[in-house]
SELUM-968367 format. One record per atom (N, C-alpha, C, O): residue number from 1; atom name; x, y, z. Coordinates in Angstrom, 3 decimals, m for minus. Layout:
! SELUM-968367
     i   at          u          v          w
   NUM   CA          X          Y          Z
...
***
This chain:
! SELUM-968367
     i   at          u          v          w
     1    N    121.641    152.510     76.359
     1   CA    121.973    153.329     77.260
     1    C    121.641    153.161     78.937
     1    O    122.445    153.266     79.863
     2    N    120.300    152.890     78.992
     2   CA    119.933    152.486     80.375
     2    C    120.539    151.177     80.719
     2    O    120.898    150.976     81.879
     3    N    120.677    150.291     79.822
     3   CA    121.190    149.090     80.209
     3    C    122.715    149.131     80.740
     3    O    123.124    148.504     81.717
     4    N    123.385    149.877     80.019
     4   CA    124.636    150.313     80.516
     4    C    124.841    151.004     81.714
     4    O    125.753    150.700     82.483
     5    N    124.129    151.824     81.901
     5   CA    123.974    152.729     83.211
     5    C    123.701    151.484     84.403
     5    O    124.403    151.414     85.411
     6    N    122.702    150.633     84.149
     6   CA    122.203    149.701     85.081
     6    C    123.274    148.674     85.413
     6    O    123.374    148.223     86.555
     7    N    124.153    148.267     84.323
     7   CA    125.298    147.308     84.663
     7    C    126.266    147.809     85.549
     7    O    126.748    147.057     86.396
     8    N    126.644    149.091     85.454
     8   CA    127.567    149.960     86.334
     8    C    127.102    150.055     87.704
     8    O    127.925    150.383     88.558
     9    N    125.847    149.806     88.056
     9   CA    125.583    149.865     89.507
     9    C    125.928    148.638     90.297
     9    O    125.921    147.534     89.754
    10    N    126.227    148.796     91.555
    10   CA    126.458    147.658     92.366
    10    C    125.078    147.146     92.908
    10    O    123.987    147.671     92.689
    11    N    125.325    146.032     93.649
    11   CA    124.026    145.373     94.243
    11    C    123.373    146.225     95.065
    11    O    122.167    146.461     94.983
    12    N    124.240    146.777     95.986
    12   CA    123.725    147.622     97.013
    12    C    122.844    148.853     96.206
    12    O    121.723    149.229     96.550
    13    N    123.546    149.329     95.172
    13   CA    122.822    150.640     94.710
    13    C    121.644    150.137     93.882
    13    O    120.670    150.880     93.763
    14    N    121.651    148.882     93.272
    14   CA    120.293    148.511     92.678
    14    C    119.237    148.026     93.927
    14    O    118.031    148.136     93.704
    15    N    119.589    147.610     94.945
    15   CA    118.640    147.301     96.052
    15    C    118.223    148.927     96.524
    15    O    117.043    149.245     96.671
    16    N    119.090    149.668     96.688
    16   CA    118.511    150.976     97.237
    16    C    117.550    151.665     96.358
    16    O    116.608    152.336     96.778
    17    N    117.896    151.421     94.840
    17   CA    117.066    152.180     93.932
    17    C    115.691    151.586     93.979
    17    O    114.659    152.244     93.847
    18    N    115.755    150.252     94.182
    18   CA    114.387    149.773     93.969
    18    C    113.427    150.137     95.320
    18    O    112.272    150.557     95.251
    19    N    114.127    149.893     96.463
    19   CA    113.452    150.444     97.625
    19    C    112.968    151.972     97.530
    19    O    111.928    152.439     97.995
    20    N    113.953    152.618     96.831
    20   CA    113.472    154.126     96.806
    20    C    112.219    154.256     95.641
    20    O    111.299    155.050     95.836
    21    N    112.266    153.485     94.530
    21   CA    111.235    153.575     93.652
    21    C    109.855    153.155     94.522
    21    O    108.885    153.899     94.659
    22    N    109.967    151.961     95.012
    22   CA    108.939    151.344     95.690
    22    C    108.159    152.279     97.031
    22    O    106.972    152.209     97.349
    23    N    109.227    153.139     97.667
    23   CA    108.648    154.039     98.589
    23    C    108.055    155.359     97.885
    23    O    107.105    155.944     98.405
    24    N    108.563    155.755     96.843
    24   CA    107.905    156.747     96.259
    24    C    106.387    156.324     95.764
    24    O    105.365    156.968     96.002
    25    N    106.477    155.139     95.048
    25   CA    105.000    154.603     94.699
    25    C    104.041    154.691     95.775
    25    O    102.960    155.262     95.637
    26    N    104.454    154.081     96.947
    26   CA    103.760    153.955     98.029
    26    C    103.345    155.264     98.660
    26    O    102.224    155.297     99.168
    27    N    104.165    156.440     98.700
    27   CA    103.741    157.683     98.980
    27    C    102.709    158.140     98.268
    27    O    101.672    158.536     98.801
    28    N    102.908    158.122     97.008
    28   CA    101.936    158.540     95.858
    28    C    100.559    158.105     96.281
    28    O     99.592    158.845     96.461
    29    N    100.619    156.530     96.440
    29   CA     99.420    155.957     96.569
    29    C     98.617    156.338     97.763
    29    O     97.389    156.430     97.766
    30    N     99.542    156.590     98.956
    30   CA     98.836    156.873    100.220
    30    C     98.136    158.217    100.099
    30    O     97.004    158.352    100.564
    31    N     98.843    159.334     99.420
    31   CA     98.121    160.609     99.342
    31    C     97.072    160.597     98.486
    31    O     96.087    161.315     98.662
    32    N     97.200    159.781     97.492
    32   CA     95.972    159.775     96.530
    32    C     94.538    159.119     97.296
    32    O     93.390    159.533     97.135
    33    N     94.925    158.124     98.057
    33   CA     93.957    157.434     99.034
    33    C     93.442    158.494    100.089
    33    O     92.251    158.574    100.391
    34    N     94.264    159.170    100.537
    34   CA     93.873    160.006    101.531
    34    C     93.138    161.338    100.885
    34    O     92.331    161.965    101.571
    35    N     93.376    161.644     99.860
    35   CA     92.681    162.676     98.931
    35    C     91.372    162.475     98.362
    35    O     90.612    163.322     97.893
    36    N     91.178    160.883     98.502
    36   CA     89.870    160.433     97.573
    36    C     88.714    161.002     98.315
    36    O     87.780    161.556     97.736
    37    N     88.794    160.846     99.708
    37   CA     87.336    161.332    100.364
    37    C     87.473    162.901    100.724
    37    O     86.690    163.367    101.551
    38    N     88.292    163.596    100.220
    38   CA     88.449    164.947    100.462
    38    C     87.173    165.708     99.818
    38    O     87.114    165.597     98.594
    39    N     86.244    166.387    100.366
    39   CA     85.389    167.168     99.760
    39    C     85.764    168.593     99.935
    39    O     85.917    169.215    100.986
    40    N     85.891    169.019     98.627
    40   CA     86.186    170.512     98.623
    40    C     85.288    171.478     98.813
    40    O     85.698    172.638     98.840
    41    N     84.086    171.243     98.959
    41   CA     83.031    172.015     99.421
    41    C     82.507    171.868    100.908
    41    O     81.384    172.218    101.271
    42    N     83.509    171.282    101.743
    42   CA     83.425    171.122    103.088
    42    C     83.366    172.412    103.789
    42    O     84.226    173.265    103.572
    43    N     82.306    172.627    104.701
    43   CA     82.205    173.815    105.661
    43    C     82.015    173.136    106.989
    43    O     81.260    172.164    107.015
    44    N     82.652    173.555    108.177
    44   CA     82.476    173.125    109.284
    44    C     81.002    173.485    109.777
    44    O     80.405    174.519    109.477
    45    N     80.573    172.579    110.490
    45   CA     79.086    173.020    111.198
    45    C     79.301    173.339    112.362
    45    O     80.335    172.944    112.901
    46    N     78.410    174.114    113.032
    46   CA     78.425    174.549    114.350
    46    C     79.165    175.748    114.762
    46    O     79.004    176.238    115.879
    47    N     80.062    176.290    113.791
    47   CA     80.696    177.562    114.039
    47    C     80.000    178.632    113.859
    47    O     79.575    178.887    112.732
    48    N     79.761    179.424    114.880
    48   CA     79.045    180.834    114.836
    48    C     79.759    181.890    114.320
    48    O     80.800    182.113    114.938
    49    N     79.492    182.740    113.217
    49   CA     80.277    183.773    112.731
    49    C     80.687    184.761    113.867
    49    O     79.869    185.189    114.680
    50    N     81.774    185.035    113.868
    50   CA     82.490    186.143    114.923
    50    C     83.426    186.735    114.346
    50    O     83.600    186.628    113.132
    51    N     84.286    187.554    115.226
    51   CA     85.108    188.565    114.522
    51    C     86.290    188.007    113.746
    51    O     86.866    188.675    112.888
    52    N     86.579    186.970    114.016
    52   CA     87.766    186.140    113.570
    52    C     87.725    186.095    112.066
    52    O     88.736    186.203    111.371
    53    N     86.343    185.907    111.534
    53   CA     86.216    185.443    109.977
    53    C     85.467    186.935    109.383
    53    O     84.879    186.891    108.302
    54    N     85.518    187.869    109.947
    54   CA     85.016    189.216    109.444
    54    C     85.986    189.918    108.780
    54    O     85.653    190.926    108.155
    55    N     87.349    189.491    108.812
    55   CA     88.317    190.500    108.231
    55    C     88.813    191.531    109.187
    55    O     88.242    191.924    110.204
    56    N     89.887    191.885    108.738
    56   CA     90.684    193.036    109.615
    56    C     90.233    194.491    109.156
    56    O     89.931    194.853    108.019
    57    N     90.261    195.117    110.148
    57   CA     89.876    196.695    110.002
    57    C     91.081    197.273    109.114
    57    O     92.260    196.938    109.232
    58    N     90.541    198.241    108.169
    58   CA     91.643    198.982    107.438
    58    C     91.290    200.392    107.467
    58    O     90.202    200.840    107.828
    59    N     92.420    201.142    107.008
    59   CA     92.027    202.671    106.962
    59    C     92.438    203.387    108.122
    59    O     93.464    203.050    108.712
    60    N     91.674    204.430    108.541
    60   CA     91.861    205.386    109.585
    60    C     91.309    204.698    110.764
    60    O     91.865    204.808    111.857
    61    N     90.214    203.973    110.597
    61   CA     89.451    203.469    111.968
    61    C     90.516    202.480    112.402
    61    O     90.450    202.317    113.621
    62    N     91.435    201.793    111.856
    62   CA     92.342    200.643    112.404
    62    C     93.118    201.274    113.335
    62    O     92.980    200.894    114.498
    63    N     93.930    202.180    113.097
    63   CA     94.958    202.943    113.996
    63    C     94.823    204.485    114.034
    63    O     94.940    205.035    112.939
    64    N     94.642    205.120    114.894
    64   CA     94.724    206.578    114.850
    64    C     95.624    207.071    115.892
    64    O     95.250    207.113    117.064
    65    N     96.827    207.457    115.518
    65   CA     97.976    207.723    116.384
    65    C     97.739    208.929    117.225
    65    O     98.497    209.240    118.143
    66    N     96.445    209.747    116.828
    66   CA     96.237    211.005    117.618
    66    C     95.491    210.641    119.054
    66    O     95.486    211.379    120.039
    67    N     94.776    209.163    118.939
    67   CA     93.964    209.065    120.133
    67    C     94.894    208.356    120.974
    67    O     95.738    207.538    120.607
    68    N     94.622    208.803    122.272
    68   CA     95.341    208.413    123.572
    68    C     95.010    206.948    123.889
    68    O     94.030    206.387    123.400
    69    N     95.935    206.308    124.793
    69   CA     95.640    205.011    125.449
    69    C     94.470    205.110    126.347
    69    O     94.489    205.924    127.271
    70    N     93.512    204.386    126.156
    70   CA     92.355    204.412    127.345
    70    C     92.879    204.030    128.561
    70    O     93.640    203.067    128.467
    71    N     92.718    204.479    129.699
    71   CA     92.984    204.368    131.102
    71    C     92.337    202.844    131.392
    71    O     91.317    202.436    130.836
    72    N     93.065    202.141    132.293
    72   CA     92.430    200.849    132.675
    72    C     91.493    201.194    133.883
    72    O     91.727    202.054    134.731
    73    N     90.395    200.383    133.819
    73   CA     89.356    200.830    134.847
    73    C     89.912    200.192    136.281
    73    O     90.296    199.023    136.229
    74    N     89.974    200.836    137.464
    74   CA     90.498    200.409    138.657
    74    C     89.577    199.283    139.138
    74    O     88.367    199.367    138.925
    75    N     90.073    198.298    139.738
    75   CA     89.438    197.167    140.370
    75    C     88.867    197.649    141.609
    75    O     89.458    198.498    142.277
    76    N     87.794    197.177    141.945
    76   CA     87.186    197.567    143.275
    76    C     87.412    196.631    144.415
    76    O     86.945    196.886    145.525
***
């Protein structure tokens, strides 16, 4: 069955198929090599905890529609 299908292909189609298979193998190899040194326990050093990693506010304190917008402080 596969040999019948393979015989029906033209020379250009066979070359394109071989190139596609080789390219797919290369991409899989490249990704595997790139992930080989990946440390899932990595934590960046030197970063201080700040508001960006504490999470967002939820509930009533996040937004209160009854409060007015604070006035801007005039520049001197």
